[in-house]
PAKE-311336 format. One record per residue (C-alpha): x, y, z. Coordinates in steps of 0.1 Angstrom, whole numbers, padded with zeros to 4 digits, always signed. Layout:
N
XYZ/...
% end
This chain:
478
+0201-0134+0136/+0220-0133+0103/+0254-0122+0112/+0266-0087+0105/+0303-0086+0096/+0317-0051+0103/+0345-0037+0083/+0359-0020+0113/+0349-0014+0150/+0363+0015+0170/+0355+0017+0207/+0340-0005+0234/+0317-0032+0221/+0304-0040+0256/+0281-0010+0258/+0244-0012+0266/+0221+0001+0239/+0190+0018+0252/+0173+0024+0218/+0177+0024+0181/+0171+0053+0156/+0179+0064+0121/+0167+0099+0129/+0193+0119+0148/+0166+0141+0163/+0150+0111+0181/+0183+0099+0196/+0186+0098+0234/+0213+0088+0258/+0227+0054+0250/+0210+0050+0217/+0224+0034+0186/+0222+0057+0156/+0223+0042+0121/+0236+0066+0095/+0215+0054+0066/+0213+0068+0031/+0178+0078+0022/+0162+0090-0011/+0165+0127-0001/+0191+0128+0027/+0222+0111+0041/+0224+0101+0077/+0261+0106+0078/+0254+0144+0078/+0238+0140+0112/+0263+0119+0131/+0274+0149+0151/+0238+0158+0161/+0232+0122+0172/+0263+0123+0193/+0252+0156+0209/+0219+0139+0218/+0237+0111+0235/+0243+0083+0210/+0265+0056+0224/+0269+0036+0191/+0272+0049+0156/+0266+0024+0127/+0279+0040+0095/+0293+0033+0060/+0320+0059+0064/+0338+0071+0095/+0337+0108+0103/+0368+0129+0102/+0366+0134+0140/+0360+0104+0161/+0340+0111+0193/+0336+0090+0225/+0310+0067+0210/+0315+0032+0196/+0317+0032+0158/+0307+0002+0137/+0317+0006+0100/+0296-0016+0077/+0289-0019+0039/+0252-0010+0042/+0239+0007+0073/+0202+0002+0063/+0207-0035+0060/+0226-0037+0092/+0199-0018+0110/+0173-0043+0099/+0192-0072+0116/+0200-0051+0146/+0164-0040+0150/+0151-0076+0148/+0177-0087+0174/+0170-0056+0197/+0133-0064+0198/+0140-0102+0203/+0130-0112+0168/+0093-0107+0171/+0086-0119+0135/+0097-0154+0146/+0070-0154+0173/+0042-0146+0149/+0029-0160+0116/+0038-0131+0094/+0025-0127+0059/+0037-0099+0035/+0017-0086+0006/+0033-0068-0024/+0022-0056-0058/+0011-0024-0075/-0026-0026-0067/-0045-0045-0040/-0018-0046-0012/-0040-0026+0012/-0072-0045+0005/-0055-0080+0007/-0036-0072+0039/-0066-0055+0056/-0091-0082+0046/-0067-0109+0058/-0066-0091+0092/-0104-0088+0092/-0108-0124+0082/-0086-0139+0109/-0101-0116+0135/-0135-0130+0124/-0121-0165+0127/-0114-0157+0164/-0076-0151+0162/-0056-0123+0177/-0039-0104+0149/-0019-0074+0138/-0019-0053+0107/+0006-0029+0091/-0009-0011+0062/-0011+0022+0042/-0042+0032+0061/-0034+0022+0097/-0016+0000+0120/-0038-0023+0141/-0033-0046+0170/-0064-0067+0180/-0087-0039+0169/-0067-0010+0185/-0057+0013+0157/-0029+0039+0153/-0020+0062+0125/+0001+0049+0096/+0030+0070+0085/+0042+0048+0056/+0029+0018+0036/+0059+0000+0052/+0076+0018+0081/+0113+0017+0088/+0129-0014+0102/+0130-0001+0138/+0093+0008+0138/+0083-0025+0121/+0100-0045+0148/+0087-0023+0175/+0051-0028+0162/+0057-0065+0158/+0070-0067+0194/+0038-0049+0205/+0018-0075+0187/+0037-0103+0204/+0031-0086+0238/-0006-0085+0229/-0005-0122+0223/-0011-0119+0186/-0009-0151+0166/-0008-0136+0131/+0005-0104+0115/-0003-0091+0080/+0017-0063+0064/+0020-0045+0031/+0055-0045+0017/+0062-0016-0007/+0089-0015-0033/+0105+0015-0015/+0107-0006+0016/+0124-0035-0002/+0149-0012-0019/+0157+0005+0013/+0161-0028+0032/+0133-0021+0057/+0122-0057+0058/+0157-0072+0063/+0158-0095+0093/+0120-0104+0092/+0109-0140+0091/+0079-0143+0067/+0058-0174+0069/+0042-0164+0035/+0041-0137+0008/+0015-0127-0017/+0020-0111-0051/-0011-0093-0063/-0001-0077-0097/+0024-0053-0111/+0017-0023-0134/+0031+0011-0142/+0039+0030-0109/+0068+0046-0090/+0090+0052-0120/+0100+0085-0104/+0118+0064-0078/+0128+0032-0097/+0135+0048-0131/+0126+0017-0151/+0098-0008-0150/+0124-0037-0149/+0140-0022-0118/+0106-0018-0101/+0097-0054-0110/+0130-0069-0097/+0128-0048-0065/+0093-0063-0058/+0109-0097-0065/+0133-0093-0035/+0105-0102-0011/+0101-0137-0027/+0139-0142-0032/+0145-0139+0005/+0119-0163+0017/+0129-0195+0035/+0120-0230+0023/+0094-0232+0051/+0074-0203+0037/+0047-0202+0010/+0043-0179-0019/+0008-0171-0033/+0011-0155-0068/-0015-0141-0092/-0013-0165-0121/-0032-0141-0144/-0004-0116-0142/+0023-0124-0167/+0049-0112-0142/+0038-0136-0115/+0061-0163-0128/+0091-0139-0127/+0084-0130-0091/+0089-0166-0080/+0118-0177-0102/+0144-0178-0074/+0123-0184-0044/+0130-0212-0019/+0094-0211-0007/+0066-0234-0019/+0047-0218-0047/+0009-0217-0050/-0012-0197-0075/-0046-0180-0077/-0066-0168-0107/-0099-0159-0123/-0088-0170-0158/-0059-0195-0159/-0055-0229-0143/-0043-0224-0107/-0044-0238-0072/-0071-0214-0061/-0097-0202-0086/-0130-0184-0086/-0156-0170-0109/-0181-0142-0105/-0216-0155-0108/-0234-0122-0104/-0226-0086-0094/-0242-0053-0087/-0234-0022-0066/-0245-0041-0035/-0219-0068-0039/-0211-0100-0058/-0217-0137-0057/-0185-0158-0061/-0180-0195-0066/-0150-0205-0046/-0142-0243-0047/-0178-0252-0054/-0191-0230-0027/-0212-0199-0034/-0204-0169-0012/-0220-0135-0013/-0196-0106-0006/-0203-0070+0002/-0176-0061-0023/-0177-0050-0059/-0156-0056-0090/-0132-0081-0106/-0103-0066-0088/-0120-0074-0055/-0126-0109-0067/-0088-0113-0071/-0083-0097-0036/-0108-0120-0020/-0092-0151-0037/-0058-0141-0024/-0072-0138+0011/-0089-0172+0008/-0058-0189-0006/-0036-0174+0022/-0060-0184+0049/-0062-0220+0035/-0024-0222+0033/-0022-0210+0069/-0043-0240+0079/-0079-0227+0081/-0108-0248+0070/-0127-0240+0038/-0161-0236+0054/-0148-0214+0081/-0129-0192+0056/-0159-0185+0033/-0181-0177+0063/-0155-0151+0075/-0152-0137+0040/-0190-0131+0038/-0187-0107+0068/-0160-0084+0052/-0167-0048+0042/-0149-0027+0017/-0116-0012+0029/-0116+0025+0036/-0113+0045+0004/-0115+0015-0019/-0146+0016-0040/-0166+0030-0012/-0200+0041-0025/-0232+0058-0013/-0264+0067-0030/-0278+0102-0023/-0308+0117-0041/-0306+0089-0067/-0270+0096-0075/-0243+0069-0069/-0211+0085-0055/-0179+0064-0054/-0146+0073-0038/-0116+0052-0047/-0078+0054-0041/-0071+0045-0078/-0039+0065-0085/-0023+0043-0112/-0036+0038-0148/-0044+0001-0142/-0062+0007-0109/-0083+0035-0125/-0091+0012-0155/-0102-0015-0131/-0126+0008-0113/-0142+0024-0144/-0145-0010-0160/-0163-0023-0129/-0187+0007-0129/-0194+0004-0167/-0201-0033-0163/-0227-0026-0136/-0245+0004-0152/-0268+0006-0182/-0264+0031-0210/-0290+0054-0194/-0267+0065-0166/-0237+0088-0171/-0204+0083-0155/-0187+0116-0143/-0151+0111-0132/-0131+0135-0111/-0094+0127-0112/-0060+0143-0105/-0024+0132-0102/+0000+0137-0073/+0029+0160-0075/+0065+0150-0070/+0057+0115-0083/+0059+0096-0115/+0050+0120-0143/+0048+0094-0171/+0015+0081-0158/-0003+0115-0159/-0014+0116-0195/-0023+0079-0193/-0046+0085-0163/-0064+0112-0182/-0068+0090-0213/-0082+0061-0193/-0107+0084-0176/-0118+0100-0209/-0121+0067-0228/-0144+0052-0201/-0164+0082-0188/-0191+0105-0202/-0177+0135-0185/-0142+0141-0169/-0131+0168-0146/-0093+0171-0142/-0083+0185-0109/-0057+0188-0082/-0047+0157-0061/-0018+0163-0037/+0003+0187-0057/+0030+0188-0030/+0057+0211-0043/+0045+0212-0080/+0021+0237-0096/-0012+0219-0098/-0021+0236-0131/+0010+0223-0147/+0001+0187-0135/-0033+0191-0151/-0018+0203-0184/+0005+0172-0184/-0027+0151-0179/-0043+0169-0209/-0016+0156-0231/-0032+0122-0229/-0067+0135-0240/-0074+0129-0277/-0092+0156-0297/-0125+0137-0299/-0127+0138-0261/-0119+0176-0256/-0156+0185-0252/-0161+0161-0224/-0132+0175-0203/-0132+0203-0177/-0102+0216-0159/-0109+0228-0124/-0079+0231-0101/-0097+0235-0068/-0107+0199-0059/-0138+0208-0039/-0150+0230-0068/-0144+0201-0091/-0165+0178-0069/-0193+0204-0067/-0192+0208-0105/-0195+0170-0110/-0226+0170-0087/-0242+0199-0105/-0237+0182-0139/-0253+0150-0126/-0289+0139-0127/-0308+0111-0110/-0293+0077-0118/-0259+0091-0127/-0226+0079-0112/-0199+0102-0098/-0164+0087-0094/-0139+0107-0073/-0106+0089-0077/-0070+0092-0065/-0071+0100-0028/-0094+0074-0013/-0088+0071+0024/-0067+0103+0027/-0080+0130+0049/-0057+0158+0037/-0044+0176+0007/-0007+0183+0006/+0003+0217-0008/+0039+0230-0005/+0047+0209+0025/+0015+0217+0044/-0013+0192+0048/-0047+0208+0048/-0079+0189+0059/-0096+0173+0029/-0117+0142+0027/-0132+0132-0006/-0160+0112+0011/-0170+0140+0034/-0170+0167+0008/-0188+0145-0018/-0216+0135+0006/-0220+0170+0021/-0223+0187-0012/-0246+0160-0026/-0270+0166+0002/-0268+0203-0001/-0272+0205-0039/-0295+0176-0046/-0319+0174-0017/
% end
């Protein structure tokens, strides 16, 4: 373990720690409580509650005015210290697995999940930490964050070790990197997918967002590998200071791993990967990049070319990522696209597959309490690439959904006004899209993807785009 040098220690250091927590409500007798500073709260405000619940050790950045009976460890950064402590407490599980992290704006979930699926198909025992779910050898649990806190990460990795997992694949978000959640982990490899406009509500500037992502690669050892998207101009920036061995993948530029799309339709696509043709049940150029990242990582982890392409041919689309069905002659697509670039990729894929006879009707919203700058851009992308657009509510959270829609309207140019409808109720928006469609048309419902809820004023109400879309298609069109 990388050493933690305390500024000051008060109390007995020979105490037995029975658990770790950064949530004072979860503290039990003998626990170590880390007073971390989050985006919306400060753990130092809850030291007294942690002590009341039985905390034996307090790790903090400032000592309380009143010192209790616990042991106090004063450090420069409690979040960073907790990462190392969590790794040590759980006996450094990341060192007992081959751990690969995936970061980028778009594609993290697909790449991590398909790596997990691929290695399971290759006969390995594996674990997955993703936005959608946490999985250990096919046993799933609900995901709470794209990347959980450092205690939970190490707990899950320890569970994987106990289940005899050989590999673990995890999404690494910019929030997690900024908040030191991955400190203390030993990555065997890391993948960079791409970086575009997102999370500027949190990171303030694109440069800060970019360099936060870069931390994953800066902290790799010289025994690790980096696999970076060579078609993204920021891919080279990501690996500038890394000690790891650098490999590249691409569809356009010269790289270590390259592919081309031979043919594509709504049923899948045929790729040429290293002079081998492989048919995939996945659609779109963005998925070609994802698949190539999976292939490259598998190859760098020592798998044989022939075995990898066989495993890739068995993969299905990830939940909420370009999932499509055909009902009554209408193609309905649900996708998680919630950034301008992701939406552009999806509508470009649809438009490349359709003829001029079908109309594309796009239902799109933007989440509340998140980056407001992308709202007009999302609407503009939808309008420029669709025949009809319905602006609706996503997860408004604590914001007024009508105000979010009006901010989106600021990106709609006058020539597109006639093609746009504003319907705040998301189910009504989906029903309207269906009523406007005719046989052969395509309906895209974007933004929420795999989510099974809609969050309004702190309450999560059941809402699943896929279920609502298919149910109403059957009712209205059949």
